[in-house]
C-alpha positions in Angstrom: 129.7 87.9 127.4 128.8 85.5 124.6 125.6 84.6 126.5 124.5 88.2 126.6 124.9 88.6 122.8 122.9 85.5 122.2 120.2 86.7 124.6 120.1 90.1 122.9 119.9 88.5 119.4 117.0 86.2 120.5 115.1 89.1 122.0 115.7 91.2 118.9 114.3 88.3 116.9 111.3 88.2 119.1 110.7 92.0 118.7 111.0 91.6 115.0 108.4 88.8 114.9 106.1 91.1 116.9 106.6 93.8 114.3 105.7 91.4 111.5 102.6 90.4 113.4 101.6 94.1 114.0 102.1 94.8 110.4 99.9 91.9 109.5 97.2 93.0 111.9 97.3 96.5 110.5 96.9 95.2 106.9 93.9 93.1 108.1 92.3 96.2 109.7 92.9 98.2 106.5 91.2 95.3 104.6 88.1 95.5 106.8 88.1 99.3 106.5 88.3 99.3 102.7 86.2 96.2 102.1 83.4 96.7 104.5 83.4 100.2 106.2 84.2 102.4 103.3 81.4 101.2 101.0 78.9 101.8 103.9 80.0 105.4 104.4 80.3 106.3 100.7 76.9 104.7 99.9 78.7 102.6 97.3 78.3 98.8 97.3 81.0 98.4 94.7 82.9 95.2 94.2 86.1 97.1 93.8 86.2 98.0 97.5 85.7 94.4 98.5 88.4 93.2 96.1 91.0 95.7 97.3 90.0 95.0 100.9 90.4 91.3 100.4 93.8 92.0 98.9 94.9 93.8 102.1 93.5 90.8 104.1 95.7 88.4 102.1 98.6 90.7 102.6 98.0 90.7 106.3 97.9 86.9 106.4 101.1 86.8 104.4 102.9 89.2 106.8 101.8 87.1 109.8 102.9 83.8 108.2 106.2 85.3 106.8 107.0 86.7 110.3 106.6 83.3 111.9 108.7 81.5 109.2 111.4 84.2 109.4 111.6 84.0 113.1 112.1 80.3 113.0 114.8 80.6 110.3 116.7 83.2 112.4 116.4 81.1 115.5 117.7 78.0 113.7 120.6 80.1 112.3 121.4 81.6 115.7 121.3 78.1 117.3 123.8 76.9 114.8 126.0 80.0 115.1 125.1 81.2 111.6 123.2 83.9 109.9 119.9 83.7 108.0 119.8 86.1 105.1 116.4 87.7 104.2 114.9 86.0 101.2 114.9 88.2 98.1 111.8 86.3 96.8 109.9 87.1 100.0 111.1 90.7 99.8 110.1 91.2 96.2 106.7 89.4 96.8 105.8 91.7 99.7 107.0 94.8 97.8 105.0 93.7 94.7 101.9 93.1 96.7 102.3 96.5 98.5 102.8 98.4 95.2 99.8 96.7 93.5 97.5 97.3 96.5 98.8 100.9 96.8 98.1 101.6 93.2 94.7 99.9 93.5 93.9 102.0 96.6 95.0 105.2 94.8 92.8 104.4 91.8 89.9 103.4 94.0 90.0 106.7 96.0 90.6 108.8 92.9 88.2 107.4 90.4 85.7 105.0 91.9 82.2 106.3 93.0 
Protein backbone atom coordinates (compact mmCIF):
# COMPACT_ATOMS: atom_id res chain seq x y z
CA UNK A 1 0.00 0.00 0.00
CA UNK A 2 2.81 2.43 0.83
CA UNK A 3 4.40 1.81 -2.59
CA UNK A 4 1.14 2.84 -4.29
CA UNK A 5 1.03 6.13 -2.39
CA UNK A 6 4.64 6.84 -3.28
CA UNK A 7 3.99 6.06 -6.93
CA UNK A 8 0.90 8.30 -7.00
CA UNK A 9 2.82 11.12 -5.34
CA UNK A 10 5.62 10.88 -7.88
CA UNK A 11 3.17 10.79 -10.79
CA UNK A 12 1.36 13.82 -9.35
CA UNK A 13 4.70 15.60 -9.11
CA UNK A 14 5.38 14.76 -12.76
CA UNK A 15 1.97 16.10 -13.83
CA UNK A 16 2.59 19.26 -11.85
CA UNK A 17 5.94 19.72 -13.58
CA UNK A 18 4.23 19.39 -16.95
CA UNK A 19 1.70 22.03 -15.87
CA UNK A 20 4.54 24.41 -14.99
CA UNK A 21 6.09 23.68 -18.39
CA UNK A 22 2.82 24.27 -20.27
CA UNK A 23 2.32 27.54 -18.43
CA UNK A 24 5.84 28.61 -19.40
CA UNK A 25 5.25 27.73 -23.04
CA UNK A 26 1.98 29.65 -22.98
CA UNK A 27 3.70 32.74 -21.59
CA UNK A 28 6.37 32.43 -24.30
CA UNK A 29 3.66 32.25 -26.97
CA UNK A 30 1.92 35.31 -25.51
CA UNK A 31 5.27 37.10 -25.60
CA UNK A 32 5.69 36.35 -29.29
CA UNK A 33 2.10 37.39 -29.95
CA UNK A 34 2.39 40.71 -28.16
CA UNK A 35 5.97 41.48 -29.09
CA UNK A 36 5.98 40.47 -32.76
CA UNK A 37 2.53 39.65 -34.14
CA UNK A 38 0.44 42.41 -32.58
CA UNK A 39 2.62 45.27 -33.87
CA UNK A 40 2.33 43.84 -37.40
CA UNK A 41 -1.46 43.63 -37.38
CA UNK A 42 -1.93 47.03 -35.77
CA UNK A 43 0.55 48.82 -38.04
CA UNK A 44 2.38 50.01 -34.96
CA UNK A 45 6.08 49.39 -34.54
CA UNK A 46 5.98 50.55 -30.95
CA UNK A 47 8.69 49.61 -28.51
CA UNK A 48 6.04 49.14 -25.84
CA UNK A 49 4.74 45.98 -27.54
CA UNK A 50 8.25 44.57 -27.69
CA UNK A 51 8.95 45.33 -24.03
CA UNK A 52 5.72 43.76 -22.80
CA UNK A 53 6.29 40.77 -25.08
CA UNK A 54 9.81 40.37 -23.73
CA UNK A 55 8.39 40.48 -20.21
CA UNK A 56 6.09 37.58 -21.01
CA UNK A 57 9.06 35.76 -22.52
CA UNK A 58 10.99 36.17 -19.28
CA UNK A 59 7.96 35.03 -17.30
CA UNK A 60 7.74 31.91 -19.47
CA UNK A 61 11.40 31.11 -18.86
CA UNK A 62 10.87 31.66 -15.13
CA UNK A 63 7.92 29.23 -15.08
CA UNK A 64 9.89 26.53 -16.87
CA UNK A 65 12.89 26.95 -14.57
CA UNK A 66 10.76 27.17 -11.43
CA UNK A 67 8.86 24.03 -12.41
CA UNK A 68 12.10 22.11 -12.84
CA UNK A 69 13.48 23.30 -9.50
CA UNK A 70 10.21 22.65 -7.69
CA UNK A 71 9.95 19.14 -9.13
CA UNK A 72 13.44 18.34 -7.86
CA UNK A 73 12.64 19.76 -4.41
CA UNK A 74 9.49 17.67 -4.11
CA UNK A 75 11.27 14.54 -5.34
CA UNK A 76 14.02 14.97 -2.75
CA UNK A 77 11.44 15.52 -0.02
CA UNK A 78 9.43 12.46 -1.06
CA UNK A 79 12.63 10.40 -1.18
CA UNK A 80 13.41 11.42 2.40
CA UNK A 81 9.84 10.89 3.60
CA UNK A 82 9.22 14.60 4.05
CA UNK A 83 7.36 17.49 2.53
CA UNK A 84 8.64 20.43 0.47
CA UNK A 85 6.57 23.56 1.14
CA UNK A 86 6.07 25.98 -1.72
CA UNK A 87 8.38 28.98 -1.48
CA UNK A 88 6.63 32.21 -0.54
CA UNK A 89 9.37 34.13 -2.32
CA UNK A 90 8.73 32.28 -5.58
CA UNK A 91 4.99 32.67 -5.15
CA UNK A 92 5.21 36.42 -4.56
CA UNK A 93 7.68 36.80 -7.43
CA UNK A 94 5.42 35.05 -9.91
CA UNK A 95 2.33 36.89 -8.67
CA UNK A 96 4.19 40.21 -8.87
CA UNK A 97 5.39 39.51 -12.39
CA UNK A 98 1.90 38.46 -13.44
CA UNK A 99 0.30 41.58 -11.98
CA UNK A 100 2.88 43.90 -13.57
CA UNK A 101 2.52 42.23 -16.97
CA UNK A 102 -1.26 42.16 -16.65
CA UNK A 103 -1.39 45.89 -15.92
CA UNK A 104 1.10 46.59 -18.72
CA UNK A 105 -1.02 44.57 -21.14
CA UNK A 106 -4.17 46.37 -20.00
CA UNK A 107 -2.54 49.76 -20.52
CA UNK A 108 -1.06 48.70 -23.86
CA UNK A 109 -4.43 47.58 -25.17
CA UNK A 110 -6.32 50.54 -23.78
CA UNK A 111 -4.02 53.44 -24.54
CA UNK A 112 -1.24 52.57 -26.97
CA UNK A 113 -1.67 53.20 -30.69
